[in-house]
N, C-alpha and C positions, 0 to 999 in steps of 0.2 A: 506287792500288797493287792489284795482282791478289791474289786469295785465295792462290794458290800462293806469291807473294812474301811476303805477310804471314805465312803459316804458316812459311815458311823463316826469316824474320827472328825470329819468336817462338822457334822451336826453337834457333836459333843463340844468341839472347840468354839463354835459360834454361839452355842447355848451359854457357855461359860464366859464368852467375850463378845456380847452382842454389838459392841461399838466397832468391831472389826468386820461386820457383815456388809456394811454399806461402803461403796467405793465408786470411783470413776472408772468406767470401762476403757479399754485401750482404744486409741483413736484409729480411724481409717482415713488415709489421705489419698484423695483422687486427683490425678493430674491428667489433663487432656494431652494425649500424644499427638494425634492428628485426626482429622475428620471427626468421627464420633467414637474413636478408640480411646479408652480411658484406662490408665494404669492405677490400681489401688494398692497401697502398701500399708503395712502395720509396723509398729515399733520394734518388733523382733523378727522381721524378715517375711512376714506373711505377705502374699501378693496374689492378685487376680487381675485379669485384663478383661474389660467389657467392651462390647460393641453393639450397635443396633443393626437390625436387618436391613438389607438393601432397599426395601420398600419405604423406609423412612430416611434414607441417605447414608446408612452405615454400610459396612462391607460384610457383616455377618461373621467376622473373624473370631468372635468370642461370644460368650453368653450375654444376654441383655441384663441390665440391673433388675428388671422385673423377674426374670427367671432366677436370678440369684436370691431374690426375696423368697420365692417358692422353694428353692433348693435349701436355703437356710432354715426355713420353717420345717421342711421335711426332715432334715438332718437333726434339728433341735428336738423335735417330737420323738424321733427314733432314739436319740441319746437319752432323753428323760424316761422313756419307756424301759430302755435297757437298764438304767440306773435303778428304777423302781423294782424291776424284776429281780435284779441281783440282790437288792436289799431284802427281798422276800424269799430268797433262795429258790427262785423259779428260773430254770435254765431254758432260755428261749431256743427253740430249734430253728425258727426263722422269724424274721421281722422285716417288713417293708412298709414305708410310709409314702403315700402318693399325695402330692399337693397340686391342685390346679386352681385357677381363678378365672373370673370373667372380668373383662375390661372393655372400655369403650374409648377408642382412639380419639374421639372428638374432644375428650377431656385433656389428654396429654398435648394435643395440637392447639388447644385454645379455641376450637371451633364453636363450642357450646359451653358457656360459663356455668350452666346448671349441671354439667356432667363432670364428676370428679375425675382427676387425672390418674388416680390410683385404682386398685382393684375394686370392683363393685361387689364382689363376693369371693369367698375363698372356701374351698372344700378340701378336707383332710380325710384320707382313707387309710386306716391302719389294718395291715394284714399280719397276723402273728400266730404262731403255733408253739406249744410247749408240751412235751410229754409230762404227764402227771399233774397238769393244771386243767381245771375245768373252764368252760366258756365264761362263766360268771367271773372267775378270778382273772382271766385274761382281759375281759372287758374292764374290770376295775383297774388293772395295771395300765392299760392303754388310756383310759380316761384320766388317771392320775398324771400320766406323762403329758398328755395334751394340756391339762389344766396347769401344769407347772413349767411348761416350756416358755422361757422368757421372750422368744421371738414371736410365738403365737400370741402371747399376752400383749405384746406391743401392737399387734394387728387388731386385737379385740378392744383394747382400752384406749381411750383418748389420752395420749401422753404429751405433756407440755414440750414444745419444740421451740427453740430459740434459733433464729437465723441472723447471723452477723455478716455484713458485707464490708469487705476491705478492698477498696478500689484505689 
């Protein structure tokens, strides 16, 4: 089944059955292996291992959680752009999404309580080409993708977060 058909089927189904659109996302379970190395697994075998750079006590053996946030954002935006392009019968010749952010380590280390521990800003750069599509259409597709990316939305919007401690 094509991406366009799969999206059309999903839209039709959820339009007809709106109660099925809302759900709990699959969990990610992080377990400290040693030092700052953390293994993260999902319910169907997904896995990733993170570590911090040596400058903060890690070994640099894997990506940092912050890098995974940027990677997740880049991948999500690229995916939504590809979905939109396919839905509009635009064949992308190339697509790259670059995400960077600015941070201040005084926040993560608790040195300055006025400094947030997370990113201070995030920049998303979309590079795409498609034969037969004009620049305005490509901009519209890229904008739609960025506006509908759930990861980027989670960065933009204040999302309620509940933290439960079981000691």
